[in-house]
C-alpha positions as a printed Julia matrix, in Angstrom:
217×3 Matrix{Float64}:
 27.55   -7.09  -13.93
 25.53   -4.06  -15.0
 22.57   -6.32  -15.77
 22.86   -7.81  -12.29
 22.46   -4.37  -10.69
 19.36   -3.73  -12.81
 17.62   -6.7   -11.19
 17.97   -5.21   -7.7
 14.9    -3.36   -6.45
 16.86   -0.43   -5.08
 18.54    0.18   -8.44
 15.6    -0.41  -10.77
 15.19    2.35  -13.4
 18.58    3.88  -12.62
 20.21    5.2   -15.83
 23.12    3.12  -17.15
 25.69    5.83  -16.52
 24.59    6.01  -12.87
 24.83    2.24  -12.49
 28.27    2.24  -14.1
 29.44    4.82  -11.57
 28.05    2.76   -8.68
 29.55   -0.42  -10.1
 32.98    1.21  -10.33
 32.88    1.85   -6.56
 32.07   -1.76   -5.65
 34.62   -4.11   -4.07
 34.5    -7.87   -4.64
 34.58   -9.91   -1.44
 34.48  -13.69   -0.92
 33.23  -15.29    2.32
 33.26  -18.97    3.38
 30.26  -20.99    4.48
 29.42  -20.14    8.09
 30.81  -16.6     7.95
 28.68  -13.66    9.04
 28.24  -11.0     6.39
 27.17   -8.78    9.29
 25.61   -9.22   12.72
 22.58   -7.61   14.3
 23.67   -4.41   16.01
 26.8    -3.9    13.88
 27.45   -0.41   12.48
 25.93   -0.17    9.0
 28.2     1.45    6.44
 27.72   -0.61    3.27
 25.43   -2.81    1.24
 26.14   -6.17   -0.38
 25.06   -7.64   -3.72
 25.44  -11.41   -3.93
 27.24  -12.64   -7.04
 27.44  -16.3    -6.08
 26.41  -18.5    -3.13
 23.56  -18.39   -0.63
 22.96  -16.7     2.73
 20.15  -16.13    5.18
 19.01  -12.95    6.94
 17.58  -13.56   10.4
 17.07  -12.32   13.92
 17.36  -14.49   17.03
 16.8   -14.44   20.78
 19.18  -15.44   23.59
 17.76  -19.0    23.51
 18.88  -19.4    19.9
 15.4   -19.27   18.36
 15.53  -17.71   14.91
 13.17  -15.98   12.55
 14.43  -15.87    8.96
 13.46  -12.76    6.96
 14.81  -13.97    3.64
 17.2   -16.32    1.9
 19.74  -14.44   -0.19
 20.59  -15.69   -3.69
 22.72  -14.33   -6.55
 21.38  -10.95   -7.64
 19.89  -10.15   -4.22
 20.97   -7.07   -2.27
 21.23   -6.89    1.52
 21.93   -4.01    3.85
 20.35   -1.47    1.47
 18.79    0.6     4.23
 22.25    1.33    5.59
 22.81    3.51    2.53
 19.99    5.79    3.64
 20.04    6.01    7.43
 22.62    5.82   10.21
 21.05    3.05   12.27
 22.89   -0.21   13.17
 22.07   -3.5    11.48
 18.56   -4.65   12.32
 19.32   -8.36   11.77
 22.16  -10.76   11.01
 23.21  -12.33    7.72
 25.08  -15.66    7.58
 26.57  -17.44    4.55
 25.01  -20.87    4.05
 27.45  -21.61    1.23
 30.78  -20.17    0.1
 29.65  -16.79   -1.25
 30.91  -13.84   -3.25
 29.58  -10.28   -2.95
 30.01   -6.85   -4.44
 30.27   -4.39   -1.54
 29.19   -0.77   -1.91
 30.0     1.94    0.64
 27.47    4.51    1.81
 29.67    7.51    0.91
 30.04    6.49   -2.73
 26.34    5.78   -3.07
 25.39    9.15   -1.58
 27.81   10.86   -3.97
 26.06    9.1    -6.84
 22.7    10.46   -5.67
 24.11   13.97   -5.4
 25.38   13.8    -8.98
 21.86   12.97  -10.24
 19.24   14.54   -7.9
 16.32   12.77   -9.62
 17.82    9.47   -8.5
 16.57   10.27   -4.98
 13.0     9.94   -6.26
 13.83    6.5    -7.65
 15.34    5.47   -4.32
 12.22    6.59   -2.43
  9.97    4.67   -4.84
 12.06    1.52   -4.58
 12.23    1.72   -0.8
  8.43    2.0    -0.79
  8.28   -1.3    -2.71
 10.46   -2.91   -0.04
  8.15   -1.6     2.71
  5.16   -3.1     0.91
  6.9    -6.47    0.78
  7.69   -6.34    4.5
  4.11   -5.24    5.24
  2.83   -8.3     3.38
  5.13  -10.52    5.43
  3.92   -9.0     8.7
  0.29   -9.32    7.57
  0.8   -13.04    6.98
  2.4   -13.46   10.4
 -0.43  -11.6    12.11
 -3.45  -12.99   10.28
 -2.57  -16.47    8.99
 -2.18  -19.64   11.01
  0.99  -21.72   10.66
 -0.34  -23.72    7.73
 -1.46  -20.53    5.97
  2.04  -19.11    6.34
  3.6   -22.33    5.0
  1.23  -22.25    2.03
  2.05  -18.58    1.35
  5.79  -19.34    1.59
  5.61  -22.23   -0.85
  3.48  -20.28   -3.33
  5.88  -17.31   -3.21
  8.81  -19.62   -4.03
  7.13  -21.79   -6.66
  8.91  -22.22  -10.02
  8.6   -24.64  -12.92
 11.43  -27.03  -13.75
 10.94  -29.42  -16.67
  7.19  -28.88  -16.48
  7.06  -29.64  -12.74
  6.06  -27.15  -10.03
  8.77  -27.06   -7.38
  9.76  -24.82   -4.48
 12.77  -22.92   -5.8
 15.14  -23.62   -2.89
 15.88  -26.76   -0.87
 14.33  -26.3     2.56
 14.72  -28.4     5.7
 11.89  -28.59    8.19
 13.83  -26.25   10.48
 14.42  -23.77    7.67
 10.67  -23.67    6.96
  9.95  -23.25   10.68
 12.39  -20.35   10.88
 10.77  -18.67    7.88
  7.18  -18.88    9.18
  7.77  -18.47   12.91
  6.8   -21.97   14.04
  8.27  -25.14   15.55
  9.97  -27.86   13.52
  7.51  -30.39   14.96
  4.53  -28.45   13.61
  6.13  -28.17   10.18
  6.85  -31.91   10.16
  3.17  -32.61   10.84
  2.0   -30.25    8.07
  4.41  -31.74    5.52
  3.37  -35.27    6.48
 -0.3   -34.42    5.91
  0.41  -32.71    2.59
  2.38  -35.74    1.39
 -0.38  -38.1     2.59
 -2.99  -35.99    0.77
 -1.04  -36.14   -2.48
 -0.37  -32.4    -2.57
  3.42  -32.52   -2.42
  6.34  -34.93   -2.79
  9.65  -34.56   -0.95
 12.9   -35.41   -2.75
 16.31  -34.57   -1.24
 15.0   -31.52    0.63
 13.23  -30.33   -2.52
  9.46  -29.86   -2.36
  7.55  -30.81   -5.49
  4.01  -29.47   -5.62
  1.73  -32.02   -7.29
 -1.5   -30.02   -7.07
 -2.72  -26.69   -5.73
 -2.39  -26.62   -1.96
 -5.67  -26.55    0.0
 -6.7   -23.24    1.51
 -7.13  -24.81    4.93
 -5.17  -27.5     6.78
């Protein structure tokens, strides 16, 4: 479990003894598919590290339209900012599969930082990395068209499996639309054209990339 914490941006470069102290304060919690880890506007008093499962972080309007910030996988942390400030949750998180988390309270985390003052510098540096990631996401939303955002999404999620380039997570058309701020119909058209052009192949919601995606649609 210690190695799992080391993969989380907020905890990178923490000394082992500090991680062991934080780990000792964590509580294991299981949640079923469809359960909210937290909702937008809820009081924020803890962070969650996923051990197993999958979830999505999103915001939505009163018509039910969603924008997905990220898909949460094992090793990912959510709710980190709640350890630093006193603001309510800025978005919701919903389990897409039965999931298990380690839950860390704000009080214990702050006590850990007080024990090792230099840890605050590490926290600031790691939070800066998160801000850069969010800035990149906002830049794509502001400057790229829908196809450009789809291309950027696929490239950010590309992995190799058995020598084949494949998007790391199964994505429905609606899931892609929610991630890039578009309509499902527009995504369906883009995917159809990419398949027709021989750029991708779709297999059971998995997207196999056959060749480098074109810069323009």
